[in-house]
C-alpha atoms as one frame of an Amber mdcrd trajectory, in Angstrom:
protein
 204.817 117.222  -5.392 201.279 118.789  -4.017 198.344 117.574  -5.868 197.538
 120.930  -7.004 200.893 121.187  -8.387 199.748 117.995 -10.608 196.584 119.660
 -11.640 197.802 122.806 -12.684 200.215 120.611 -15.041 197.127 118.572 -16.381
 195.425 122.338 -16.776 198.123 123.834 -18.554 198.637 120.977 -20.646 195.379
 120.744 -22.036 195.373 124.215 -22.438 198.244 123.639 -25.191 196.317 121.085
 -26.776 197.778 118.032 -25.670 196.417 114.859 -26.319 194.862 112.179 -23.696
 197.631 109.501 -25.118 201.014 112.269 -25.089 203.693 110.291 -22.955 204.306
 112.094 -19.280 208.055 112.218 -18.785 209.029 112.032 -15.233 211.998 114.000
 -14.320 214.429 112.349 -11.924 217.810 114.206 -10.210 221.048 112.754 -11.493
 221.744 112.078  -7.479 218.927 110.379  -7.138 217.059 108.492  -9.922 213.846
 107.343  -7.722 212.976 110.908  -7.186 210.971 112.719  -9.330 211.432 116.898
  -9.212 209.046 117.500 -12.356 207.391 116.211 -15.237 207.521 116.510 -19.011
 205.502 116.913 -22.090 207.341 116.667 -25.046 205.208 119.107 -27.584 205.328
 118.886 -31.252 203.246 121.626 -32.736 200.925 121.449 -35.747 202.184 123.787
 -37.870 204.765 126.578 -37.769 204.779 128.721 -34.726 205.410 132.700 -35.387
 208.979 133.383 -34.730 207.824 136.692 -32.325 205.030 136.451 -29.837 204.040
 139.524 -27.967 204.813 139.486 -24.404 202.416 141.833 -21.716 204.030 144.849
 -20.292 202.842 143.005 -16.976 204.516 139.533 -17.370 208.138 141.862 -18.261
 207.676 143.446 -15.525 207.208 140.567 -13.195 210.155 138.989 -14.972 212.256
 141.899 -13.729 210.848 142.137 -10.143 211.864 137.949  -9.884 215.228 138.873
 -11.374 215.808 141.584  -9.135 214.480 139.593  -5.947 216.775 136.644  -6.673
 219.910 138.771  -7.159 218.636 140.783  -4.142 218.910 136.808  -2.256 222.249
 136.085  -3.631 220.838 133.887  -6.303 218.643 131.741  -4.337 214.663 132.007
  -5.982 213.288 129.247  -3.539 210.977 132.692  -1.982 210.351 133.182  -5.919
 209.296 129.647  -6.510 205.379 130.374  -7.116 205.793 133.641  -9.115 208.301
 132.037 -11.275 206.277 128.938 -11.978 203.499 131.015 -12.370 204.646 133.502
 -15.140 206.375 130.187 -17.087 202.994 129.226 -17.567 201.803 132.236 -18.576
 205.084 132.865 -20.642 204.575 129.279 -22.518 201.212 129.740 -23.464 201.834
 132.567 -24.910 205.138 130.940 -26.652 202.718 128.266 -27.834 199.886 129.871
 -28.874 198.771 130.313 -32.422
């Protein structure tokens, strides 16, 4: 995992209001439990979040573009990995914003 991805993960977690003592879980594939493929933080929002959130038109169009590209590439999403990661961060921020 490149350092830039770890730094982006930490930045994203801080923007989400994660406390310094929040546990970070390392995610490994079933095939090789010694391999680290992702980091995860369990969020416990303080208070109820709204049932609906607004998504910008640009994020919605980005999602559709990514889906089209993946479909055109027979389901292979590797070329869209960066765009997916960026969109996921924006959508996650929208989902947890108060």
